[in-house]
N, C-alpha and C positions, 0 to 999 in steps of 0.2 A: 655459624658464626658470624660467617665472611658477610653473610646480610646486613647481620645487625651492625657491625663496625661499619658499611656504606652505610647504613641511615643515619649513624652516631656522628658521620663525619658530616654529612649534606646537611643536618641538625645543625651543628657546631659551625657551618659556614653560612646557613641562613643568619645565626643569633649575628656573627661577625657582620655583616652585609648591612643588618637591622642596625647596627649601632655605628657603622662608619654612614650611613647613607645621610644624615642631618649632614653632617660636617661636608660630608661630597657636596649636597644641595648648595649648603652655603657656599661652598666653594667657585663652585660654578655659576650662581648667579651673582655673587658679588667681586670674583677676581676673574675667572675664564670668560664670560660675558662681556664685558667692557675691553677686554684686550678681542675680541674677534667683534665685538663695535669698531673699535676703531681702527682695525686694521680694514674693513667693509669699508669703512666713512672715508682712510687713506687712498683707496681706488678712485676716488670720487673728486669733480671739480664743485665746491658749496660753497658758497658767498652769504654772511648773512646779509641779510638788508636788499638783496637782489634775488627773490625769486624768481624771476621771470627767466635767470637762465638757467633754472632748474637742478640737476643734478647729474650730468653726464657722468658715465664710468669710463676713465681715463687709463685702467690699470696701473702701468708703474710709471705713469707722468711725474708725478707728485715725489716722489724719490730718486727719480732721474734729477727734476729740479733742483732737489735738495742736497746732490753730488758737486752740484754747480753752483749751488749759492755760496757766494763770500761769505755774508751772515752767520750761515751755519758753518760754516770753517770754522771762522774763527771763535764762534761759539762753543764746539767742539773741543777747539784747542785751549782756551781759556777749562772748559770743562776736565780736559785730562791733567792740564795742570794743578788745578784743586783738588782732582782724585790723587795724583800720585803725592803734591804733597802732604794733603792733610790725611792720606791714610798712614804714610809713612812715620809724620811726627804724632799720631795717634796711637802707633802701635809700638813706638819708641817709649814712648809716655807713660803708657797702660803698662809697660813692660818694668818700668822702675817701679810705678806704685803695685803692681801687684807682687813684686818681690820687696817691699817694703813691708803690705798688707800678710804677707803670708807667715812674717819673724810674729813669735810670739813676745806680748808687750803687753805692760798694763792699758786696759784701754784700749783694746786691738779694735773690738765691738763699734766702739762708738768710732772710731778712726774709719774705717769701715763705708758706717752709714751714712758718715757725713762726705766722702768721698764719690756718694753715689749722687748727692742731692744738683749738681750743674745736671746729669744724666736725666732727672727727674723734673728738671724744670722744662716748662713745653719749648721749644723750637722759638714760636713766636716770641715770650716773652723776653726769653736768653737776647735773640736778635735786635729789640726793642734796648736791652741791658748795654749790649755793647753801642748801639748806635746811641745812646746818651752820652758812654763813656768819651765817645769820641767827638764830641759833636764841636762843630769849631766855635760857637759862643759860650754855652755851659757847658759842655762835657770834662769830665772829672782828668781826661789825661791834659788837657790845658790849664787847670785849675793847678794840678802839680807841675806844672814846668812853670807858668806864668802868675802864680797867686789870683790878685783880684785887679792886677791890669788887665782891664778889658778889650785896651786897644791892642795889645800884645795876644796874638793867638795862630793857630796851623791848623787850616782847613782839612783834616784828614782825609774826610772821605772823597776832597777836590783833587786828589792825587792817584792815578792810574795803577802804580806798582804798591803805596799804601792803603788802597781801596780793598787791593785784592788780599792784600797781607793780613787785613783785618778781618776779613770774611775768613780766612783759612783759622787764623788764631782765634776767633769765635768756634769757629767747629771744632778744632782740636780741643779749648778747651771745655767744650760743654760734651763730646763724644769720648772722650782719652779711660773715663772711669769705665763707660763699659765694656772697652775694650780688655784694661784692666780685669775686670769679672770677669770674663771669659778666659783671660791667660792665667788667672789664679785658680781659675779650676781642673786646669791641665797642671798647673804646680801641684795642687794637691792630691793627684793621684799619682806622683811621681815619690816611688819607694824610700825610706831614710836611710836602707841599707846600701843604698848603694852611695849616698854621701860617707855613712859610717867607715865602709870599705874603703872609700878613695880619701878619706885624713890618716886612714891608718898607714895607704902607700904613703903618704905626706902629698898629697895634693894641698896645692894652695886655692884661694878661695876663687881666683878667675881660672884656674885650671877645670876646676867642678864646675863653673858656670858653663864653660867655652865645651868641656864631654860631657857631662850627665845633663845639664840642664835646657839648653839651648837643644839639642838634640830631640829629646823627648817631648821638648815644647814646640816641638814643629805642627804636629795637629790643633792643639789648642791656637798655634800664631796665626795658621793658615784660616781656621776658621773665623777668627777674629778678622784676618784680610777679609775673607770673603763679606761679611755682613758690612765691614766699614766701605767696601768700595762700591757694594749695591747700594748704601746711602748718599756715598760722596754721589756716587753718579746721580741721583735723583735731586738733588739737592735744587731747592727753591725757594724755600721761608727765608733761608738766611739774604738770598740776594733780595728779593720781594721787599722784605722791610728795611733792610739798611739801605741799599744803593740802587732798587731799581733796574740793576746791569749796568748802570755808570761807574766813574764819569765817563764816557764815552761808549765804550763796549768792553770796558776792566772785567768786570765782573758779568759780562753777560753769558751766562750759562744755556747748555742746551735745551732744559725744563724751562727754564722762564725763555727762552727766543719763542721758544713753544707755543707757552703762556698768552704771550704778547701776538702771535699769528691767528691763535685761536680767538682770544677774547678782544681784542683790541683792533686787529685787521678784523677779524670776520671769517679769515679764511682758514673753514674747519677741514677741509679737507687734508688741504698741505703741513697745516697743525696735527692733524689726528698723523701723518705721514713722520713729524718731527716725533712724535710720543713714544711709535710705534719703533723707530729705530733705536731709541734708546733703551727700547725695552727689549732687541732684539740684541745688543750689546752688550747690557748686563747678565743675558741668557746666557750668551755666549761665557763672557767671563767667569759665568757662576759654574759652569759647565767642566770650564780650566780648573778652577780652584778646587770643585768637588773629586773629578780625578786625582789632582796634587794629595788632597787630602784622604782619600780612599788608599794611594799609596804609600803614603806617610804613615797609615796605619800597619799595613800592611808588615812593613820594613819594622814599625815598633815590635810588633806581636812576633817576627820571626826572632830580633834580639831578644 
């Protein structure tokens, strides 16, 4: 009897690995291999167009150079500012949107579908849309302010602070609906009995929100924060299409700086080091968030 159970367990394990193997293979080829290859390249000095230099192994020299690079430090500051501002605004807007579309009203399904339209638009298309809106010659923003007076206009993307704010605004407009979708999933698993009991006890709308909704939404909020932080750290296409890192280096994020280093300057080793550094920062933040999500789920289960 024991022998038969062992055979069944082995057969089930073999079937499980057989079904999982294609997904693992695809993940290794298209996700793990590029990361390992970038890590290997980052340990060498490689310059496109100078083949006589070869590709000498330099160990951590590229990473030490990265730590001392003032342009990389500035790009990191811009990236961190973008991550903090965009994720906080997206969580706030997403929470408001989720609370609205969670209520029952006529046409709720249509409203939910419409809210997801900005997220469904490709980022390159959305970037071009916002670039045209704030174009200094024929943009919609100047048209609203000055009408047809072509001599009066504001070069929005020529001012560092304004250009950075427009990048953040474009990202918030596009991805707040994604955060709202995650938060809405958390709202829908909160039992209505808790709200009914709170109403019986005389709790106001604000008290129900602060003492029931927010604590029970913590896992969903952390999950939305995880996804949005990862995506904001990898921002590239918004900057590439709208500002090319300018004016000056006001919108120069790490991913775009790595792109310029790799493809404009041809410094393959150093550019790979930048990409690996971004990956390691995202990985570290993800582990912190995942641990916080696990802790919040345990707290919710105990309560």
